[in-house]
N, C-alpha and C positions, 0 to 999 in steps of 0.2 A: 670592631675589626672580631672575625668568628674567635670564638675559644677552642683550639686543638689543645692537643694533651700536649702536657707538656715534655718534651724528649729529657731535658738536661739545660741546667745552667752552668755557663763560664764566668765567673768572676775573678778574675784576676786579682782585684784588690790591689793594682797597681797605679791607683786615679789621686787625686786629690779630693776628699768629702767635700760635701756641698758648694764644688765648683761647676765650673759650666757645662751643661750638658748636652750633646747631640744628638739625634737619634737618626738613626735611616734602617725601616723597617723593609726588608727584601722576602719573595718567593724564590723557591726553586722546585725545581720539577726532576720528580724520579722514576725514570723512563727505563726500563728493563726488556731487554730483546736478548733470548736464547743464553740466558744465566750472566748476559754482561749488561752495563749501564751506562747510560748516553753520558760525557762527561764533557766538561770544558780543558783543553791541556792547553796550558801556557809554555810557548815552545822556547821562549825567550828564561822563562824561569823554570822549566821543569815541574811544573806543580801541575795536579787536578781539582777543579770543583765542580759542584753538581750546576747544570746551568740554570740564569735565571737573573733577578737581579731587583732594583729599588721600586717601591710602590708608590705611586705618582701621588699629590694631594686629590682625594676623592674616588681613587681610583679601586675596582673591588679587587679582592686577591686573586680569583681566581681568570679576571680580565689580566691581572697583570702577568701571571703566571702566563696565559698564553702569547700575551705579547713579549715578554721577556725572552721566553724560552725561543720564540722565531726570531728576535733582533740576535739574541747571542749564537744559535745554535745553527739557524734555519729551517730546525721540526717546526712542525704545524701541530700542537696539541689539539685532539678529539676532545670537544668541550665535554661530551658527554664522559667521558673514562677518568677524569678529575674526583680521585678522591684522598679524603685527608689523610695523610701522614704525622703530623706533630712539628712542635714548634722549638727552638732553640733562644734561648735567652743570651746573648753576649754583654757583657761588662767590664769595659778596661778602660785603659788611659786612650785618649785619643790624640788625633794627630794634630789635629786643630780646636780642642776642648780638652776642658779637662777632664770628662769622661763621655765617652762612646757606650752609647746603649743602642742594642740592635737586636729585634726579631725578627729571627730567619720563618717563617713557614715553606714546610716542605709538603707536595700533593706527588700521588702517586698518577701516571698520568699514561697513556698510549698517543703516540703521533702516526701521522698518515707518513706513509709509505716513501715518498717524496721529499727529498729536501729542496728548498729553496737558498738565495743566499743568504749570507749574514750580513747582520746589520751595526757592524759594532762600533761601540763607543773607544774617543780617539786611544785609552789604556790598554782596551780589548788588542785595539789593533795592531797596538807598539808592541803589547806581549806576544804575538800573533795564535791567538786564542783560535785554537784549530777542534772542532768535535769529533772526539774517538769515543768509538763503544770497547771498554776493557772491563775488563774483571776487575769488583770493588776490590779483590786482596791487592791487585796489581797497582790501581788509583793508592792506596792507602801504603804502599810500599815506596810508590817513586817520592807521596808527599813527604813521608818519614823519612828514606837516606839520601834522595834526589839533591844533587848542587843547587838549590834556590840561588846562585850566586847573590846580587847585591839585595835582591829581593830581600834578603834573611832581615837587612836592615831596618824594613819600615815597620813603621806603628802597625799595629792590629793584622799582620801579615800570619805569625805565628797563631794568632788565637783562630783566624780564617781557618788553618790546614788543621787545627785541634778540631774545630767543629766540624770540618768536613768528613775527617776520618773518623769520627764518633758517629755520626749520621751513618755512614758507609757501615759500619760496622753493624749499628743495629739493621740498616737494610739486610745485609749478611743474614743478622741472628734471625729475621721475624720471617723472611721474604723468598729467602735463596735455598 
């Protein structure tokens, strides 16, 4: 895999050392239009995350970005606009394994004006994932103070919100 700049590492150290390890690398699109950023809003649990998802075996990062952004949001990434932003490493206790390790690769990109239909995974459909363009500050605020209902009980959810909020803050500091 490419070596992007490391934005930061989140290591909760809440796992059993030398235990079983699960890995799930992913990509995320940073899509900015008119000072607002494309975010997936979970209507059920009221939180925001950047569009993207897991890398399939043998898949190139940029190809994953195009596929995942389209499936999750309906936005079509313009491949010639993709630029590296960086990656975040997350290490914490997993839901199914002792240690969950995730590298999340973030790319800046532009998208076509037309939005196609979403192709959501079951959990994404169940959560009511909806594409919204919001200010990063608004997304951070909702993630920090929103009522995420029973989702807060899920292992790894807090780490994901922390990751997204820190990346959004970097977008504010570096790009907006």
